N, C-alpha and C positions, 0 to 999 in steps of 0.2 A: 524308762526302758520298756519297750513294748514286747509283745509276744515273739516277734522275730528275733530280737536280741537274746531273750531268754532261751529260745529254742536253739539258737546257735551256740550259746554257752553250754547248754545241756549236751549237745552233740559233741563238743570238744571234750567235755568231762567224760562222757561215756566212751569215746574213742581212746582216751588216755587210760581209762580203767581197763578197757579191753586189751590194750597192749601189755599192761602189767599182768593181767590174768593169763595171757598166753605165755608170757615169760615164766610165770610160776608153773604153768602146765609143763613146759619144756624142762624146767629144772626138776620137777617131780618125776618126770619120765626118765631123766638121766640117772637119778638115784634109786630107781625102781620103787618109788612110793606110789603105787597105783591107786590107792584110796584117795590121796590128795589130788592126784592127776585127774581122776574122774570128777571130783568136786569142782576143781578150778575150771575144767573143760565145760561142765554143765552150766556153771555160772557165766562163763564166757559166751556160750551159745544163747542163753537167755538175754545176755547183754546185747548180742548182735540183733536179736529180735526187737529190743527196745530202740536200738539205733535206727533200724529200718523204719519203725513206726514214727519216731521223732523226726526223721528226715522227711518222710512223706508229709507230716504235719507242717514242717517248716516250708517245704516246697509249696504246699497249698496256700499258706499265708503269704509267701513271697510273691507268688504270681497272681493272687487274687486282688492285691492292692493296685495293680497297674491297670 
């Protein structure tokens, strides 16, 4: 498995993790647990940055081979 496959697997894992983090953020907001909400939201925002960087890396690999 080359770097394209590993990048794609990483993207899927990061997107799934991000969906779970946003679910926890909404649940924390609904029960007025603002400390946990801020923690989950900050981790989710960092996760979005990692997704963007990994997507750009995957796109670079995908289109440089052709």
